[in-house]
Structure formats: structure tokens, C-alpha cells
VOBA-1610 file (N, C-alpha, C; in pm, whole numbers, padded with zeros to 5 digits, always signed):
BEGIN
Unk+02715-01576+02454Unk+02614-01471+02462Unk+02605-01417+02605Unk+02589-01285+02616Unk+02577-01223+02748Unk+02444-01259+02813Unk+02441-01251+02945Unk+02316-01272+03017Unk+02219-01158+02986Unk+02091-01188+02975Unk+01994-01083+02941Unk+01975-00984+03055Unk+01948-00861+03018Unk+01915-00758+03115Unk+01772-00782+03162Unk+01748-00804+03291Unk+01613-00836+03340Unk+01508-00732+03303Unk+01543-00604+03312Unk+01445-00499+03281Unk+01409-00500+03132Unk+01511-00516+03048Unk+01484-00519+02904Unk+01407-00644+02865Unk+01438-00755+02931Unk+01367-00880+02903Unk+01220-00868+02942Unk+01195-00812+03060Unk+01057-00794+03104Unk+00979-00701+03012Unk+01047-00597+02964Unk+00981-00504+02872Unk+00945-00575+02741Unk+01037-00660+02693Unk+01011-00736+02571Unk+00895-00832+02590Unk+00896-00902+02701Unk+00787-00997+02729Unk+00653-00924+02738Unk+00655-00804+02796Unk+00533-00725+02804Unk+00478-00693+02666Unk+00567-00657+02573Unk+00522-00629+02436Unk+00468-00755+02370Unk+00535-00867+02394Unk+00490-00994+02335Unk+00353-01035+02388Unk+00332-01017+02516Unk+00201-01049+02575Unk+00094-00960+02513Unk+00127-00833+02493Unk+00032-00742+02430Unk-00001-00784+02288Unk+00102-00825+02213Unk+00079-00870+02076Unk-00003-00998+02072Unk+00023-01088+02166Unk-00055-01212+02172Unk-00201-01182+02202Unk-00224-01087+02292Unk-00361-01048+02321Unk-00429-00987+02200Unk-00354-00909+02122Unk-00410-00849+02000Unk-00449-00955+01899Unk-00366-01060+01888Unk-00397-01168+01795Unk-00528-01236+01834Unk-00542-01265+01962Unk-00663-01330+02011Unk-00786-01243+01990Unk-00772-01115+02023Unk-00883-01023+02006Unk-00921-01009+01859Unk-00821-01009+01772Unk-00848-01000+01629Unk-00932-01115+01579Unk-00903-01235+01629Unk-00982-01352+01590Unk-01126-01337+01636Unk-01147-01279+01753Unk-01283-01258+01803Unk-01356-01151+01724Unk-01283-01051+01676Unk-01344-00950+01589Unk-01393-01015+01460Unk-01312-01103+01404Unk-01354-01176+01284Unk-01484-01252+01308Unk-01492-01319+01422Unk-01614-01393+01456Unk-01734-01300+01468Unk-01715-01190+01538Unk-01826-01096+01557Unk-01875-01038+01426Unk-01782-01015+01335Unk-01817-00962+01204Unk-01886-01068+01119Unk-01827-01184+01112Unk-01878-01290+01025Unk-02013-01343+01072Unk-02033-01351+01202Unk-02158-01405+01256Unk-02267-01299+01271Unk-02235-01175+01238Unk-02335-01069+01246Unk-02366-01020+01386Unk-02276-01047+01480Unk-02302-01007+01619Unk-02297-00855+01634Unk-02195-00794+01572Unk-02185-00649+01582Unk-02308-00581+01522Unk-02349-00627+01406Unk-02465-00565+01341Unk-02591-00584+01424Unk-02601-00698+01493Unk-02717-00722+01579Unk-02718-00626+01698Unk-02602-00575+01734Unk-02591-00480+01845Unk-02579-00336+01796Unk-02590-00317+01666Unk-02566-00186+01606Unk-02664-00077+01647Unk-02779-00116+01702Unk-02876-00015+01745Unk-02840+00050+01877Unk-02736-00002+01942Unk-02689+00058+02068Unk-02768+00019+02190Unk-02865-00070+02175Unk-02944-00113+02291Unk-02867-00215+02373Unk-02873-00201+02504Unk-02803-00293+02594Unk-02875-00427+02597Unk-02797-00535+02594Unk-02856-00670+02592Unk-02778-00762+02685Unk-02847-00862+02736Unk-02781-00970+02808Unk-02739-01075+02705Unk-02651-01167+02741Unk-02617-01275+02648Unk-02740-01354+02603Unk-02835-01375+02694Unk-02958-01446+02658Unk-03036-01371+02551Unk-03050-01241+02570Unk-03125-01160+02474Unk-03056-01156+02339Unk-02923-01148+02341Unk-02849-01147+02216Unk-02858-01282+02145Unk-02859-01389+02223Unk-02873-01523+02166Unk-03007-01537+02095Unk-03112-01484+02157Unk-03245-01490+02095Unk-03250-01406+01967Unk-03176-01298+01966Unk-03176-01206+01852Unk-03096-01261+01735Unk-02988-01333+01765Unk-02897-01380+01660Unk-02913-01527+01625Unk-02974-01605+01715Unk-02983-01749+01693Unk-02855-01822+01727Unk-02764-01754+01797Unk-02637-01814+01836Unk-02645-01867+01979Unk-02548-01949+02015Unk-02547-02011+02147Unk-02514-01909+02256Unk-02592-01909+02363Unk-02576-01811+02470Unk-02441-01823+02540Unk-02395-01944+02563Unk-02270-01964+02637Unk-02151-01908+02560Unk-02149-01935+02431Unk-02040-01881+02350Unk-02049-01729+02342Unk-02170-01677+02328Unk-02187-01533+02323Unk-02142-01466+02452Unk-02169-01528+02563Unk-02129-01471+02692Unk-01977-01455+02699Unk-01905-01559+02656Unk-01759-01552+02657Unk-01708-01448+02558Unk-01771-01445+02441Unk-01729-01348+02338Unk-01752-01206+02387Unk-01869-01180+02442Unk-01901-01047+02492Unk-01806-01003+02603Unk-01775-01095+02692Unk-01684-01062+02803Unk-01545-01027+02752Unk-01497-01104+02655Unk-01365-01077+02598Unk-01363-00944+02523Unk-01470-00915+02450Unk-01478-00789+02377Unk-01487-00670+02472Unk-01557-00688+02582Unk-01565-00582+02682Unk-01429-00557+02746Unk-01356-00665+02773Unk-01222-00652+02831Unk-01128-00578+02737Unk-01149-00596+02607Unk-01065-00530+02507Unk-01106-00385+02484Unk-01222-00345+02538Unk-01270-00210+02517Unk-01347-00193+02388Unk-01385-00304+02326Unk-01457-00299+02199Unk-01608-00299+02218Unk-01654-00338+02336Unk-01796-00339+02371Unk-01809-00283+02512Unk-01916-00211+02538Unk-01938-00151+02670Unk-02016-00247+02760Unk-01975-00257+02886Unk-02042-00347+02981Unk-02086-00270+03105Unk-02211-00292+03146Unk-02265-00232+03268Unk-02271-00340+03375Unk-02189-00328+03476Unk-02180-00432+03579Unk-02307-00441+03664Unk-02383-00332+03672Unk-02506-00334+03752Unk-02618-00409+03680Unk-02638-00377+03553Unk-02744-00443+03477Unk-02697-00574+03414Unk-02564-00593+03412Unk-02503-00710+03349Unk-02541-00719+03201Unk-02546-00601+03139Unk-02579-00594+02997Unk-02464-00534+02917Unk-02461-00570+02790Unk-02357-00524+02699Unk-02421-00438+02589Unk-02344-00344+02539Unk-02393-00264+02427Unk-02275-00206+02349Unk-02304-00161+02229Unk-02206-00086+02151Unk-02231+00062+02172Unk-02127+00136+02208Unk-02139+00281+02214Unk-02150+00332+02070Unk-02189+00458+02050Unk-02196+00511+01913Unk-02063+00498+01839Unk-01953+00518+01911Unk-01822+00508+01847Unk-01791+00364+01808Unk-01822+00271+01896Unk-01798+00129+01868Unk-01887+00081+01754Unk-02010+00130+01750Unk-02101+00092+01641Unk-02047+00140+01507Unk-01989+00259+01504Unk-01929+00310+01380Unk-01817+00219+01331Unk-01735+00173+01424Unk-01618+00094+01388Unk-01651-00050+01352Unk-01755-00106+01415Unk-01780-00249+01400Unk-01911-00286+01329Unk-02009-00197+01328Unk-02141-00234+01277Unk-02185-00158+01153Unk-02125-00042+01128Unk-02169+00044+01018Unk-02089+00014+00892Unk-02126-00093+00823Unk-02055-00137+00702Unk-02050-00023+00600Unk-01930+00012+00556Unk-01914+00118+00458Unk-01912+00257+00515Unk-01937+00271+00646Unk-01935+00402+00710Unk-01793+00456+00721Unk-01779+00584+00756Unk-01647+00648+00753Unk-01544+00588+00847Unk-01588+00523+00956Unk-01494+00466+01053Unk-01502+00315+01061Unk-01571+00252+00965Unk-01587+00106+00972Unk-01451+00038+00958Unk-01422-00054+01051Unk-01290-00115+01055Unk-01293-00267+01064Unk-01409-00324+01094Unk-01414-00468+01117Unk-01367-00547+00996Unk-01401-00500+00876Unk-01363-00573+00755Unk-01213-00584+00736Unk-01138-00488+00790Unk-00993-00489+00774Unk-00928-00609+00841Unk-00994-00666+00939Unk-00935-00779+01010Unk-00925-00902+00920Unk-01000-00905+00810Unk-00987-01015+00715Unk-00850-01012+00647Unk-00793-00893+00634Unk-00659-00883+00577Unk-00558-00950+00670Unk-00573-00924+00799Unk-00485-00988+00897Unk-00502-01139+00898Unk-00625-01185+00880Unk-00650-01329+00876Unk-00572-01394+00762Unk-00564-01326+00650Unk-00492-01380+00534Unk-00345-01406+00566Unk-00285-01322+00647Unk-00144-01339+00680Unk-00118-01471+00751Unk-00214-01514+00832Unk-00199-01641+00902Unk-00231-01758+00810Unk-00337-01746+00732Unk-00375-01855+00643Unk-00268-01884+00539Unk-00199-01779+00495Unk-00101-01794+00388Unk+00041-01816+00438Unk+00056-01836+00567Unk+00191-01856+00624Unk+00268-01969+00556Unk+00206-02084+00523Unk+00282-02189+00454Unk+00338-02144+00319Unk+00263-02063+00246Unk+00310-02014+00116Unk+00428-01919+00134Unk+00420-01834+00236Unk+00529-01740+00261Unk+00654-01815+00307Unk+00635-01917+00391Unk+00749-01997+00437Unk+00817-02065+00320Unk+00738-02116+00226Unk+00796-02180+00107Unk+00873-02079+00023Unk+00821-01956+00015Unk+00889-01852-00062Unk+01022-01813+00002Unk+01028-01814+00135Unk+01153-01786+00204Unk+01261-01886+00163Unk+01221-02010+00140Unk+01317-02114+00104Unk+01355-02109-00043Unk+01257-02079-00128Unk+01281-02084-00272Unk+01327-01952-00330Unk+01292-01843-00263Unk+01322-01711-00318Unk+01219-01664-00418Unk+01118-01747-00445Unk+01012-01708-00537Unk+00918-01608-00469Unk+00839-01542-00550Unk+00740-01450-00497Unk+00609-01521-00467Unk+00521-01452-00399Unk+00384-01499-00376Unk+00292-01397-00441Unk+00231-01436-00551Unk+00146-01344-00626Unk+00021-01304-00550Unk-00028-01186-00583Unk-00152-01138-00521Unk-00262-01242-00537Unk-00271-01300-00655Unk-00377-01397-00685Unk-00362-01527-00607Unk-00245-01550-00548Unk-00221-01674-00475Unk-00265-01667-00329Unk-00306-01551-00285Unk-00346-01536-00145Unk-00487-01591-00122Unk-00521-01606+00003Unk-00654-01656+00041Unk-00761-01553+00006Unk-00881-01602-00016Unk-00991-01517-00060Unk-01021-01402+00037Unk-00995-01423+00165Unk-01026-01319+00262Unk-00946-01191+00239Unk-00830-01201+00173Unk-00751-01082+00145Unk-00824-00990+00049Unk-00881-01046-00057Unk-00949-00964-00157Unk-01076-00903-00100Unk-01148-00981-00024Unk-01271-00931+00040Unk-01237-00825+00145Unk-01134-00853+00225Unk-01094-00759+00329Unk-01042-00628+00273Unk-00968-00635+00163Unk-00916-00514+00100Unk-01030-00424+00054Unk-01130-00484-00008Unk-01245-00406-00055Unk-01319-00343+00063Unk-01338-00418+00168Unk-01413-00367+00284Unk-01332-00263+00362Unk-01200-00272+00353Unk-01113-00177+00423Unk-01109-00043+00350Unk-01099-00048+00215Unk-01085+00075+00138Unk-01218+00143+00107Unk-01326+00065+00097Unk-01454+00123+00054Unk-01502+00239+00142Unk-01489+00233+00276Unk-01532+00348+00355Unk-01463+00478+00315Unk-01335+00470+00284Unk-01262+00589+00240Unk-01314+00640+00108Unk-01341+00548+00016Unk-01397+00588-00113Unk-01535+00651-00094Unk-01618+00587-00012Unk-01754+00637+00010Unk-01754+00781+00060Unk-01657+00813+00142Unk-01659+00942+00211Unk-01568+01048+00150Unk-01481+01009+00056Unk-01385+01108+00005Unk-01372+01111-00147Unk-01395+01000-00214Unk-01362+00992-00357Unk-01436+01098-00439Unk-01568+01098-00431Unk-01648+01190-00512Unk-01653+01330-00452Unk-01655+01338-00321Unk-01671+01468-00255Unk-01542+01549-00245Unk-01426+01481-00241Unk-01300+01552-00219Unk-01192+01522-00322Unk-01165+01393-00347Unk-01049+01359-00428Unk-01065+01402-00574Unk-01178+01369-00634Unk-01197+01406-00774Unk-01205+01559-00791Unk-01279+01632-00705Unk-01279+01778-00719Unk-01141+01841-00701Unk-01051+01771-00633Unk-00915+01825-00613Unk-00833+01821-00741Unk-00875+01741-00840Unk-00807+01736-00969Unk-00866+01844-01059Unk-00787+01935-01103Unk-00835+02048-01182Unk-00911+02002-01306Unk-01036+02040-01315Unk-01118+02010-01431Unk-01178+01871-01436Unk-01137+01782-01346Unk-01182+01643-01352Unk-01332+01630-01326Unk-01381+01698-01225Unk-01523+01689-01190Unk-01611+01736-01305Unk-01577+01849-01365Unk-01656+01903-01474Unk-01654+01811-01596Unk-01537+01755-01625Unk-01524+01664-01739Unk-01608+01539-01717Unk-01603+01484-01597Unk-01679+01363-01566Unk-01830+01390-01571Unk-01871+01507-01529Unk-02013+01541-01533Unk-02063+01553-01676Unk-01980+01607-01765Unk-02019+01619-01906Unk-02014+01485-01977Unk-01918+01404-01939Unk-01901+01274-02003Unk-01755+01249-02036Unk-01696+01152-01970Unk-01555+01121-01988Unk-01536+00971-01999Unk-01418+00935-02042Unk-01381+00793-02050Unk-01276+00768-01943Unk-01306+00677-01850Unk-01224+00658-01731Unk-01174+00515-01722Unk-01047+00498-01687Unk-00991+00366-01659Unk-00958+00358-01511Unk-01005+00252-01448Unk-00972+00225-01308Unk-00886+00099-01307Unk-00757+00118-01289Unk-00660+00008-01301Unk-00634-00054-01164Unk-00637-00188-01159Unk-00625-00257-01031Unk-00749-00233-00948Unk-00865-00256-01008Unk-00993-00214-00948Unk-01041-00305-00836Unk-00982-00424-00821Unk-01029-00515-00717Unk-01174-00552-00737Unk-01256-00533-00634Unk-01399-00564-00643Unk-01481-00449-00700Unk-01413-00347-00750Unk-01482-00240-00822Unk-01548-00134-00737Unk-01513-00124-00610Unk-01579-00026-00522Unk-01562+00116-00573Unk-01440+00153-00611Unk-01415+00289-00659Unk-01484+00314-00793Unk-01480+00215-00882Unk-01542+00231-01013Unk-01692+00250-01001Unk-01755+00170-00918Unk-01900+00176-00900Unk-01942+00311-00844Unk-01867+00363-00748Unk-01900+00493-00690Unk-01891+00603-00795Unk-01788+00599-00878Unk-01775+00701-00983Unk-01886+00688-01085Unk-01921+00565-01120Unk-02029+00544-01217Unk-02162+00595-01163Unk-02186+00578-01035Unk-02309+00630-00974Unk-02311+00782-00972Unk-02195+00842-00950Unk-02188+00988-00937Unk-02187+01059-01072Unk-02136+00990-01175Unk-02120+01054-01305Unk-02184+00969-01415Unk-02317+00977-01428Unk-02389+00890-01521Unk-02359+00916-01668Unk-02300+01030-01701Unk-02269+01060-01841Unk-02134+01004-01884Unk-02059+00950-01791Unk-01925+00900-01821Unk-01925+00749-01842Unk-01821+00702-01908Unk-01804+00560-01939Unk-01680+00509-01865Unk-01692+00393-01804Unk-01585+00343-01718Unk-01535+00207-01764Unk-01403+00191-01754Unk-01336+00065-01787Unk-01251+00027-01665Unk-01277-00090-01611Unk-01210-00131-01487Unk-01131-00259-01511Unk-01005-00258-01467Unk-00916-00370-01495Unk-00852-00425-01368Unk-00838-00555-01365Unk-00764-00622-01258Unk-00716-00756-01313Unk-00597-00797-01275Unk-00546-00924-01328Unk-00600-01045-01254Unk-00673-01021-01143Unk-00727-01129-01062Unk-00870-01159-01107Unk-00888-01271-01177Unk-01017-01303-01238Unk-01133-01310-01137Unk-01116-01375-01021Unk-01227-01378-00925Unk-01270-01239-00877Unk-01175-01146-00868Unk-01211-01010-00828Unk-01295-00942-00936Unk-01260-00965-01061Unk-01338-00909-01171Unk-01480-00965-01170Unk-01491-01095-01145Unk-01624-01158-01139Unk-01708-01097-01028Unk-01647-01075-00914Unk-01718-01015-00801Unk-01756-00870-00832Unk-01666-00798-00896Unk-01694-00659-00932Unk-01813-00649-01026Unk-01822-00739-01122Unk-01936-00740-01214Unk-02067-00762-01139Unk-02063-00852-01044Unk-02183-00880-00964Unk-02226-00757-00884Unk-02129-00691-00820Unk-02161-00573-00740Unk-02209-00457-00826Unk-02152-00443-00945Unk-02196-00336-01036Unk-02340-00359-01081Unk-02375-00484-01104Unk-02512-00517-01143Unk-02609-00485-01030Unk-02569-00519-00908Unk-02654-00489-00792Unk-02673-00339-00774Unk-02570-00260-00811Unk-02577-00115-00798Unk-02648-00050-00916Unk-02676-00127-01021Unk-02746-00075-01137Unk-02659+00004-01233Unk-02528-00017-01229Unk-02438+00057-01319Unk-02358-00036-01411Unk-02398-00162-01418Unk-02322-00259-01497Unk-02321-00227-01646Unk-02418-00151-01695Unk-02422-00117-01837Unk-02321-00009-01874Unk-02271+00062-01774Unk-02176+00171-01801Unk-02035+00141-01753Unk-02013+00020-01707Unk-01878-00021-01666Unk-01840-00147-01743Unk-01725-00143-01805Unk-01670-00261-01870Unk-01558-00316-01783Unk-01581-00431-01724Unk-01478-00495-01642Unk-01403-00596-01728Unk-01271-00598-01713Unk-01191-00692-01791Unk-01068-00733-01712Unk-01023-00856-01737Unk-00901-00905-01672Unk-00781-00855-01750Unk-00698-00776-01684Unk-00578-00720-01748Unk-00485-00670-01639Unk-00356-00664-01671Unk-00258-00612-01577Unk-00237-00463-01600Unk-00162-00401-01511Unk-00131-00259-01526Unk-00040-00234-01645Unk+00023-00339-01697Unk+00113-00325-01811Unk+00043-00343-01945Unk-00068-00418-01945Unk-00127-00452-02076Unk-00274-00417-02090Unk-00329-00333-02002Unk-00469-00297-02020Unk-00482-00212-02147Unk-00593-00226-02222Unk-00605-00163-02354Unk-00612-00011-02349Unk-00553+00051-02449Unk-00557+00197-02464Unk-00689+00237-02529Unk-00757+00333-02470Unk-00887+00376-02523Unk-00903+00529-02515Unk-00793+00603-02525Unk-00800+00749-02517Unk-00875+00796-02392Unk-00830+00748-02279Unk-00896+00782-02153Unk-00875+00929-02117Unk-00977+00986-02055Unk-00965+01121-02001Unk-00907+01118-01860Unk-00928+01007-01792Unk-00877+00991-01655Unk-00837+00847-01633Unk-00717+00826-01582Unk-00671+00692-01544Unk-00645+00694-01394Unk-00711+00604-01322Unk-00701+00603-01176Unk-00644+00471-01126Unk-00571+00480-01017Unk-00518+00363-00948Unk-00559+00378-00801Unk-00643+00289-00752Unk-00689+00299-00614Unk-00649+00176-00532Unk-00723+00068-00547Unk-00697-00053-00466Unk-00553-00102-00478Unk-00496-00093-00597Unk-00363-00151-00620Unk-00253-00071-00553Unk-00283+00047-00503Unk-00183+00125-00430Unk-00183+00090-00283
//
């Protein structure tokens, strides 16, 4: 093998260091999301680690380190004079506004799954077998719903459905809709809320996702108009649907 080119090697190491930093920062985003730190800072008020500890019930020393790392990453704003931290309006949108148009914190759960499931993927490399969607860690299903829901909230009813010729009018009058690969039912629930005269059937082959979707539909008050069932995209029942949609599974 030839000797490495020093400039190319240094450039490669630079990229690797950047990726390593991203991995570390991603883990801290997961912590901030799971522990409710971002939401506690969502009002945009500047706080010291002590003040944030009192607000969240978390340990001040750990919060201080977390806040400093987040500030270094550009995810939280720091004022060196007041020694206080805050979320800017843009940062609050990305990290604290669950379901908002720019909310992104939930997506990091998808990345977490890649690490948790590494042993399964390694085994598949050796065997040649696949790793089914249902075999992944729970954070993948939760993260997928939290990642896609902001897009549905802001575009599904207002833009995507009206873009289909006649779909909006049909749904308003009353239609029969199938949502295939519905996951936790975010898209189905939004349509059911927007079109009370329509009937919805939502399918997913992952039983725990169907169970979660039923729970969320009940909380939204639309469980009487949505039939959730475990089925694949190949064998879901035919019911003369007016609209068949595929969202999460794409």
C-alpha cells in the first residue's frame, strides 16, 4: 500500500472529528428532549444552571455541562456577561415546539435506533437475512411519528389533500379512506379531525404501533371514526375506498 497523502489524511480526520462531535451532540439532544429541558426553556427566558435546575428538578452540575455543550454546538444561546442560557425563537421551534413546523428533536430517536440495533444489523451482515421493521427498537417507531407529524400538521390538510383533484370535496361530503402503513396514526387522526363526515381505516403490520395509534385516536376524540387493524400493504381488506394513502411507510 502507498503512503498516505498528508493533506488528504488530515482532511479525512477532520471529517471524522466532525462526525464524532455530531454523535456526541446527538446524544445530548436526546437527553434534552427526554428530560424536558428544551420544553422548560421554551419560553425563551434566559436562565442560569441553578434556575433551570429549580425549574426542572434536575441536578445543577449536570445541567451546567449539558448547557455548555449545547451552547458550543449552537443549539442554545449563551450570554457571557449574564452567564445565562436561553433558546432563541428559532431554537425553540426546533427543540421545544412539539409538532410545530420546524420541530426536529424527535427525529434524533431515529438515529438512536441505529446504534441500539447495531448487533442485529451485524448479525444480518453475516447471515444475509433481513431485519424487519418490527424488529427494531421502540425508539424508531416513536421517532418516526414525531419526525413526520410536523409535516402532516402543517401540510396534509392545507396543501396535500387539496392538491388532489376532487379529494377535498369528496372527503368533506363523506368518503371511505385507507391509510396504509399508518404507524402511530398521526396522518389518519389529522384527516379524521378535518373531515368528520368521512370514515377511516388505518393499517400497519406492526401490532404495537396499532395499539399506540388507537390510544392517540381516543385522546383526540376520533376513535369512533377510525378502524385500526393489523395488516400488511399486501393483505389489507378491500372496502371500496375513495382514497388510499401511504404516508409513514414511504
